[in-house]
N, C-alpha and C positions, 0 to 999 in steps of 0.2 A: 658647846652650843647645841641647841635642840630646836629644830624648826617645826616638826610635826611628829605625830605618833608613827606615821609611815611616810616614806618617801619612795615614789615610784612603786608602791605596793610592798616595800620592804620595811619591816618593823625597825624603829629607831634603835632598840636594844641590840638587834642583829648587826646594824651598821656599826655601832660602837664596839661590839665584840670583834668584828673583822678588823677594825682600825687598830685595836690593841694587839691582835694576832700579828699584824704586819710589822708592828714596831719590834717584835721579838723574832722575826722570821728573816731568813736569807733565801733569795731566789737562786737556787743552784743550777748547775748544768744538768742535763738529762742525756746520758750517753749509754748506749747499749742496754737500755732498760733500767738503768740505775741513776739516782740522783747523787751527784758527786760535787765536791768543791773543786776549786782550781788547784793545780799541783802546787802552786806557790802559796796557796791559802789566802790570796788577796781578794778583797771585796771592794765594792764602791757603793756609795749611798745613792738612792733615788729620792729626789726631793718632792715634797708636797707643794704643788704650784700655788696653793692658796696661802702658804706661809713661808715657803722656802726652807722649812725645817726638814731634817731627814724623816722620810716616811718608812723606809725599809732599807735592806741591803741586798746586793746582788753579787754573785761570784764574778770575778774579773778574769775572763778566759783569754787565751791567745792561740798561737800556732799549735801548741801541744794538745790543747783541748779540741781544737778543730781537727787535728790529725786523728785523734781517737774517735771522734764522732763520725768523720768521713769513712774511716775503716769499718766502724760498726754499721753504717748505712750501706757500704759496699758489700759487706758480708751478708747483711739481711736482704739485699736486693735479689740475690740468687734464689732465695726462698719466696719472698713476697711477690716477685714478678711472675712466679709460677702458681701462686695461690689462685684457685678458681674465682672467677669474677663474682659469682653468687656469694662466696665467702667474704670477699672484700666489701661487697654491698652490705652484708650483715654487720661487719665492723663499723662502717660509716654510719649506719642507722643507729647503732649502739652509742657511738660518740655523740650523735645529734641528741639522743635521749638524755645522755649524761650532761651535756651542755645545758639543756633545759633544767635538769635537776639542780645543777650548781649555778644557775643564772644569777641568783641574788649575790652570792659571794663574788662572782666574776664581775658583775656590774659595779659593785662597791669598790673593788680593788682597782678597776680601770678608771672609774671616776676620780678616785683619790690620786692615782698615779699620773693621769693626764690633765686633770683640771676641767674635764668636760662635765656638763650637767648630768646628774645621775639619770634623769628621765630620758635624756638623749642616749646615754650609754646603754641603758636597759634595752632599747630598740636595737642597738648594735650587737648586743649579745644574742638577741633573738635571731638576727641575721647570720651570726656565726653558726648557730645550730642549723639554720636553713641551708647554709652552704654545704654542710655534710649531708643533710637529707636530700638535697637536690642532686649532688654528685653521686650519691649511693645509687640512684636510678640510672645514672649514666655508666656506672661500672660494668653493667652487663651488656651495654649496647654501643659504647663508644669505640670498641675495638672491632666491630663487625666489618667484614671485608667486602670488597666489591669485585665482581668478576668481569672479565673482558674477553669473551670468546671471539676467536678469529676463524670465521668459516667453520669447517668441521675438523680443522687440523690442530688448532692450538687452544689452550685455555690459560689465560693469564688471570691472576687475581692479586689484589692489593690488600694488605693487612697491616694494622697498627700493632706495635709491640711496645712494651715499656722501655723508656729511654735510659733509665739509670738513676742514681742518686741526684736529688735536686737540692741546691743551696738556696734558701729563701731568706732574703734580707728585707726586713719590714720597717715601716716608718713609725714615728712616735705618736701620730695623731689619732689613729684608730687601730691600735696594734692587734687586738683579738680578731676583729672582723676581717681586717685586711690580710692577716696571716692565714686565717682559715680559708679565705678566698683562693689561696694558692695551695695550701696543704690538702684540702679536700680533693681537687681534681688530680693532684699528684698521686695520692694514695689510691684513688679510684682507678687510675691508669696502671697501677702496679709499680710505681716508683717509690723510692724511699726518700727521706727528708732529713736535712740538717737546717734547722732554723736559727738565724742570728737576729734576735729582736733588737730594737733601738735601745741604746743605753739610757735614754731619758724616760722610757716607759717600759721597763723589762719585766714587770711582775706577772702579768697574765700569761706570758709565755710558759713560765714554770708551772703555773696553775693548770694550763692546758695540757702540759706533759703529764701531770698527775691524773687528769681525766682520761687521756688516752691509755695510760697505764691501767686505770680502773676498767677500761673497756677490754683489757687483755690483748691489746695490740702486740704482736710479736716484738721481742726486744730488737732494737736497732732499726726498726722501721721508721721511727720518729725520734729525732734527737734535737736537743737545744744546747747551744753554746752562748752563754751570756758574755757581754764584753763590749769594748769600744770598736767603732768601725775601722779605725786605722790598725787595730790589732787583730781581733777575731774576724771582722768582716773581710779585711784584706786577705787574711790567711784562707778563708773559705773560698774567695774568688780564685785564689791561686792553686788550690789543692787539686792534684791530678785525678783523684778518684771521684770528683764531683763535676760531671760534664755539663750540667745545666745550672744556670744561675738566674733567679728572678730578683728584681729590685723594685721597690716602690720608694721613691725619694726625689731629691733635688736633681735638676738637669746636670749641674756640674758634677755631682756625685756619679751620675750615670756615665758621664764621659770618662771619669777615672776608672770605673768598673769595666767599661767597654775596652779601654786601652789595656788593662791588666788581663782581662779575660781573653783578649786576642792572642796573647802569648801561648795560650793553651787551646785555641780554636774552640772555645766554649759556646754553647748556644745560650742566648740571652733573651729574657723577657723584661723589658724596661718600661715601667709606668712612672713617668717623671713629672716635671712641673707643669703649671698652667697659668694663663692670664686670660681667662675665658671672658668673652664679651656677652652682654645681654643687649639685644637690639630691640628698642621699644618704639613702635611707629604710632602715629597719632590716631590711627583707626583701631588700635588694640583695645581689648578689654582692660582698661587701665587699672581697675581695682585688682584684678588677678595678677597683672604684671607687677604692680606695687608689692603685693604679698610675696610673689616669687622672688623678686629682686632683693628685698630686705631679708628674706629667709636664707636665700642662697649665699649671701656674703656674710651675714652676721651670725647665723647659727653655727654650731660646732666651733665657736670662738673665732670664726674666720679661718681656722686651720684646716682647710679642705682643698684638695687638689682641683676639684671641679667648681670652685667658687666663682661666681660671676663678678669678678673684681673690677671689670670695666663696664660702665653703664653708658651705652650709646643711645641717645634719645633724640627723636625728631625735633627740629628747632621750634615748630609751632606749639609744642607742649612742653618744651624743655624746662622753663623756669617753674611752671606749676608742678610738673611731675617731680622734679628734683626737690622742690620745697616740701612735697609730701614725704619723700624718702627721708629728708632731714628731720621732719617731725617725728616719724616713726623711729629713726635712729636715736633721737634724744630720749625717747620713752622706753628704750630697751632696758630690761632689768639686769643690771650687772651685780653678781653676788656669788656666794660660796656655791660650789657644785652640788653640795648636798641639800641646798635649799630648794624645795619643790617648785618655787616660783622663779628661780634663776633662769635667765635666757642666755646670758653670756658669762662664762666663768673666767678663771685666770688662764693666761697663756702658759705653755708647757714648762718654760724654764726662764730664769732671769736673763740668760744670754739671748734667748729668742725675743723676749720683751725689748731688750735694748736694740736688737736688730730692727724690729718693727718701728720703734720710736725713731731710729736713725732714718728710716725711709720717710717718716712724717716730716722730719727736719729737711730732708732732701726736697720733698714736695713743696714746702714753704720757700726754700731757697730758689726753686725753679719758677716760682710765681703762681703756683696753684692756689686757688681760693678755698680756704678751710671753712666749711659750713658747720660741722659738728665734730666734737671730740678732739682728737689730736694729742691727748695727754693721758698719763697714768690715772686710773681710777683709784681714789684713796678711801672712798666710802661706798658702801653698797646701797641698793635701793631701800634697804631697811635702816640705813644710817650706821651700819657696822664699820669698824675700822678695817680697811683692806690694804693698808700701806705696806705690809710685809710681803704681800703676794704679787703676782705678775699680772695684775689687772690693768686692762686698757679700755678706755671709753670707746665705744663704736664710733668710727671716724668716717667723714664724708668730705671729699674734695671736689671741686670743679676745676678742670684743667684741659690739657691737650694730649693727644695721643703720642706725641714725640717725647713727653716727659719720662724720666726714669720710673716714676711711680706708675706709669701706664705700661711700661715695657718690661719691668722686672717683677718677678713673683715676690710678694710681700709675705703672704701666708699668715695673715692676721685680719682682724675686723676693720679693714680699710678699703673704701670704695672710691673710685674716681669716676665722675660723671663728665661726659663729653657730648656736645651737640653734633648733629649731622643734618644736612639739607635734604637729601633724597636717598633712595635705595642704593644707588651707585656709590655714594660717599660712605654710607653705612657699611657696605661690603668692603670697601677699600680700608676703612679704619679697622674693621674687625680683623682683617687678614694681615694688617701691618704689625706683626709680632712674630717673634721666633718660636712661640708656643702654638700648640694646636690640639688641646685636649677636648674642650667642650665649647659649645656656643648655644645661645638661647635667643629665640626669635618670638616677638609678641606682635601679632597683627591678625586682623580678621580677614585679610586678603590671602586666601589659601594658595593661590597661584604664586604670589610673591613669596609666601612661606616656603613652598617647595623649591622655587628657583634658588632662594638663598641657601636652603639645605644642601643643594648640589654644589654651590659655589663657595660656601664657607670652608675654610681650611681647618677642619677639626674632625676628630674621630667620633665625637658624640654631638648630636644636634637634637635639641628639644624645642618643639614648637608649642608656644603658649603654655609652657609648663616649666617648673623647676626640675632638677635632676631627680628622677624616680628610676632606680635601678631595677632592671628586669633580667634575671640571671641567664636565660637562654641567649640573650643578645650579646654581640661583641662589645667589649669595653677596651678602650685604649686610644692613644693619640697619634698625631702626625707631627712632623717637624721636631722641635725640641722637646716634645711631650712624650716621645716613645715610639716604638715600632712594632710591637706585637699586639695580639688581642687575647684577652681573657674572656671567660663566659661561655657557657654551653659547650657545644662541640668544638668551638674555636679554641678553647683552652687545650684540647688534645692535640692540636697541631704543634704545640710546644712540648707537651709532656710525653709524647710518644714518637717513635720512629716509624716511618711508613716504608714497608717493604713491598716490592713487586716480585711475584713468583710466576715463572712460565713453565707450563707443562705441555709437551707435544702429545696429541691424541693419536697421531700416526708417526711412524719413524720419520724424523725430519731429514732433509738432505743436508749432509755435512760435507763441505769441500775436503777432498783428500789431499793433504800435503805430504810430500816426501815419498810419493810412490812412483815418481818419474812420469 
């Protein structure tokens, strides 16, 4: 198939060449500066979500590969943690430059591996480069100390030091951007890394390792172990030489990781699931709210942790506003991720498609009213056959907040609309969930907007806007959505240890024991 001479600025011939390269390529582990296969020689296929045919292969690692990677990271930590901050900064800036240089290849690989529209992924690759450029500037300043003089007798100071090797377990929906979000501050702080990418989208992790190798990053500072969560991921969480673990994934997975990490008293940064509400009041700029609501749930194939998957609308405008959402949802262009006009591509994996379809059946059984979608898409907006892929029509329900489809994370293009009478009920409905990642409020009443921002149980609140990430600000959730914060200086609370040092400026009084 050929949709245009260029897609997202990338020549079609280049796209086809990358696709052919992947078919003959295996994503290997990267351990101690070298690309290596698994000791067993085992590999596993990664599927093209648009057809469910094998796209490429990845090495299947386990405890032995994790042990080698952890030892490499541990040995490299002794050197990297003492590398001057200005040198670490230069490395990060070089990596950012190389990510931009290889942006075309990375974007095509990730679009094919995840099913995300290429034009969307192209922006994610740019953000991956931005992550390194942003934290390069922090490398020289994040470790600055604070002094606490006590009269003229004592000088105390607090200083941050690198914490050790970090195990980074990333999700399958935006693997490159979300992994660099953690890798960049870890390297800036002086930590080393063992990355375990998701088995459903493993390819860009090995491509990233090649880029860091091209940047001459010292061997062992960055390592990748490919494999399955219950094999490589579990071994990484349990390894005694990796004291820090970050995970972006499902809440149930987070619970398992927390239990296993507790055996080793590991420090955790968990960014987990969400069931984020969008509160639309009658006085809002309804056109802006409509654009934001539709984009926030249906873009990225609905596979977004901050998706506004619960739409709470004031009763006075409920029927009209929801009808407009339905009209927009019906018109969304479902198609191949390499089609420049595609808005929603295939879900990541056939297992995930069946999971999402299962929730749609649950919604119908619970009595939710299906307005749009609810079934697999078999033809694209161009009339092409999509039946072999994991395509789902954008779906819209009307229902109640007590339903499972309102309370459980679906992680697909499925929206549930719920009416509310007043501000108090809107707040109650919004907070009646075990999740607390994001919330969106649309109203022209700024006093009400700020009241709700203080009362909504979520780590991220957007007023009259969709989710627009600003790297210096804290990112993370409450309740079942996580407990740490990434972003800006907040990330260094995880990636560094804080030491307090006391120095007497005069001989201190020391009680004399044992002198009678």
